[in-house]
C-alpha positions as CSV (number, residue, x, y, z in Angstrom):
1,X,16.4,32.1,-7.9
2,X,12.9,33.4,-8.6
3,X,11.5,32.3,-12.0
4,X,8.0,33.6,-11.7
5,X,6.6,30.1,-12.1
6,X,3.9,29.3,-9.5
7,X,4.5,26.1,-7.5
8,X,1.8,24.1,-5.7
9,X,3.4,21.8,-3.2
10,X,1.5,19.0,-1.5
11,X,2.2,16.1,0.8
12,X,-0.9,14.0,1.4
13,X,-0.6,12.1,4.7
14,X,-4.0,10.4,4.5
15,X,-6.0,8.8,1.7
16,X,-8.7,11.5,2.1
17,X,-6.0,14.2,1.3
18,X,-5.6,12.9,-2.3
19,X,-9.0,13.9,-3.7
20,X,-8.7,17.3,-2.0
21,X,-5.4,17.9,-3.8
22,X,-7.1,16.8,-7.1
23,X,-9.8,19.4,-6.6
24,X,-7.2,22.1,-5.7
25,X,-5.1,21.2,-8.8
26,X,-8.3,21.5,-10.9
27,X,-8.8,25.0,-9.6
28,X,-5.2,26.0,-10.0
29,X,-5.1,24.8,-13.6
30,X,-8.4,26.4,-14.6
31,X,-10.3,23.1,-14.7
32,X,-12.3,23.1,-11.5
33,X,-15.1,20.9,-12.9
34,X,-12.6,18.3,-14.0
35,X,-10.9,18.4,-10.6
36,X,-14.1,17.9,-8.8
37,X,-15.2,15.0,-11.1
38,X,-11.8,13.3,-10.8
39,X,-11.9,13.6,-7.0
40,X,-15.5,12.2,-7.0
41,X,-14.5,9.2,-9.0
42,X,-11.4,8.6,-6.8
43,X,-13.6,8.7,-3.6
44,X,-16.2,6.4,-5.2
45,X,-13.5,3.9,-6.1
46,X,-12.1,3.8,-2.6
47,X,-15.6,3.7,-1.0
48,X,-16.4,0.6,-3.1
49,X,-13.3,-1.1,-1.9
50,X,-13.9,-0.1,1.7
51,X,-17.5,-1.5,1.5
52,X,-16.3,-4.7,-0.2
53,X,-13.6,-5.5,2.4
54,X,-15.3,-3.9,5.5
55,X,-16.3,-7.3,7.1
56,X,-13.3,-9.3,5.8
57,X,-11.3,-11.4,8.1
58,X,-8.1,-9.5,9.0
59,X,-4.9,-11.0,7.9
60,X,-1.3,-10.0,8.8
61,X,0.5,-8.3,6.0
62,X,4.2,-7.5,5.6
63,X,4.7,-4.7,3.1
64,X,8.3,-4.8,1.8
65,X,9.5,-1.6,0.2
66,X,12.9,-3.1,-0.6
67,X,15.0,-6.1,0.6
68,X,18.6,-4.8,0.7
69,X,18.4,-3.2,3.2
70,X,15.0,-4.6,4.3
71,X,12.6,-1.6,4.4
72,X,8.9,-1.6,5.3
73,X,6.3,1.0,6.2
74,X,5.3,2.1,9.7
75,X,1.8,2.9,11.0
76,X,2.0,6.6,10.0
77,X,2.6,5.9,6.3
78,X,-0.4,6.3,3.9
79,X,0.1,2.7,2.6
80,X,-0.7,1.5,6.1
81,X,-4.2,3.0,5.7
82,X,-4.6,1.4,2.3
83,X,-3.7,-2.1,3.8
84,X,-6.3,-1.5,6.5
85,X,-8.9,-0.5,3.9
86,X,-8.3,-3.8,2.2
87,X,-8.9,-5.8,5.4
88,X,-5.3,-6.3,6.2
89,X,-3.2,-5.4,9.2
90,X,0.3,-4.1,8.6
91,X,2.5,-6.1,11.0
92,X,4.6,-3.1,11.6
93,X,1.8,-0.5,12.2
94,X,3.1,-0.1,15.8
95,X,6.2,1.6,14.5
96,X,6.0,5.4,14.0
97,X,8.8,5.7,11.5
98,X,7.6,6.1,7.9
99,X,10.1,3.6,6.4
100,X,11.9,1.6,9.1
101,X,14.8,-0.7,8.3
102,X,14.3,-4.2,9.8
103,X,16.0,-7.5,10.2
104,X,14.7,-10.7,8.6
105,X,14.3,-12.2,12.1
106,X,11.9,-9.4,13.1
107,X,9.7,-10.2,10.1
108,X,9.9,-14.0,10.9
109,X,8.9,-13.3,14.5
110,X,5.7,-11.5,13.4
111,X,4.9,-14.3,10.9
112,X,2.9,-12.5,8.2
113,X,0.1,-14.2,6.3
114,X,1.0,-12.3,3.2
115,X,4.1,-10.5,1.9
116,X,3.7,-7.8,-0.6
117,X,6.9,-6.5,-2.2
118,X,7.4,-3.5,-4.4
119,X,11.0,-4.4,-5.3
120,X,14.3,-5.9,-4.3
121,X,17.5,-7.7,-5.3
122,X,16.9,-11.2,-3.9
123,X,15.2,-12.4,-7.0
124,X,11.5,-12.5,-7.9
125,X,11.2,-8.7,-7.2
126,X,12.6,-9.1,-3.7
127,X,10.4,-12.1,-2.8
128,X,13.1,-14.7,-3.3
129,X,14.4,-14.0,0.2
130,X,11.2,-15.4,1.8
131,X,11.3,-18.8,0.0
132,X,14.1,-19.8,2.4
133,X,11.6,-19.9,5.2
134,X,8.9,-22.5,4.5
135,X,7.6,-22.2,8.1
136,X,6.5,-18.6,7.4
137,X,2.7,-18.4,6.9
138,X,3.1,-16.3,3.7
139,X,5.6,-18.8,2.2
140,X,3.7,-21.9,3.3
141,X,0.5,-20.6,1.6
142,X,2.4,-19.1,-1.4
143,X,1.1,-15.7,-0.5
144,X,4.1,-13.8,-1.8
145,X,3.1,-10.9,-4.1
146,X,4.7,-8.2,-6.2
147,X,3.0,-4.8,-6.6
148,X,4.3,-2.2,-9.0
149,X,5.6,0.6,-6.8
150,X,4.5,3.4,-9.2
151,X,0.9,2.5,-8.6
152,X,1.0,2.5,-4.8
153,X,3.9,4.5,-3.5
154,X,3.0,7.9,-4.9
155,X,-0.1,9.4,-3.2
156,X,-1.9,10.7,-6.3
157,X,-4.7,9.7,-8.7
158,X,-3.2,6.4,-9.8
159,X,-3.0,5.2,-6.2
160,X,-6.7,4.2,-6.3
161,X,-5.7,1.6,-9.0
162,X,-2.8,0.5,-6.8
163,X,-5.0,0.1,-3.8
164,X,-7.4,-2.0,-5.9
165,X,-4.5,-4.3,-6.9
166,X,-3.3,-4.4,-3.3
167,X,-6.8,-5.4,-2.1
168,X,-6.9,-8.2,-4.7
169,X,-3.6,-9.6,-3.4
170,X,-4.7,-9.4,0.2
171,X,-8.0,-11.1,-0.7
172,X,-6.1,-13.9,-2.5
173,X,-4.0,-14.5,0.6
174,X,-7.1,-14.4,2.8
175,X,-8.6,-17.2,0.7
176,X,-5.4,-19.3,1.1
177,X,-5.5,-18.8,4.9
178,X,-9.0,-20.2,5.2
179,X,-9.8,-22.5,2.3
180,X,-13.5,-23.4,1.9
């Protein structure tokens, strides 16, 4: 059914696509200056984070989307790029699927230094599952973190705020890996 309402459809695949969409939306809504300014602020925010974590020691990160079933992100997902920007390495970046389902044993075998969950049913926002495995680096160092999915899972303007929080959690785990 045609309603005569214009629709702008977007699907950012890279972090750099987000500010381009912001500029385009500014144009489409009659606010091109606001769109450009918002995009500039977004780029500046990410560039500060990129500069801050550029030389950081890489740590292995398991990003848990949900725990029943156990979902993560693959290397083609935009959050993989955010983890790398923060100086982390997604332990499943070798998987091409956007959101693969895994077994607990697969995660244990890759022994992440940090686990970041955006939800689940096993208690503690999906992190309760990992407390059963004290030999896991992330559990041993208490590097189990929750991140509000609304801030990171939607590739839009608020994702910069989510990436900043993600970087803070990865940095906390990094400090726990190599105490001074």
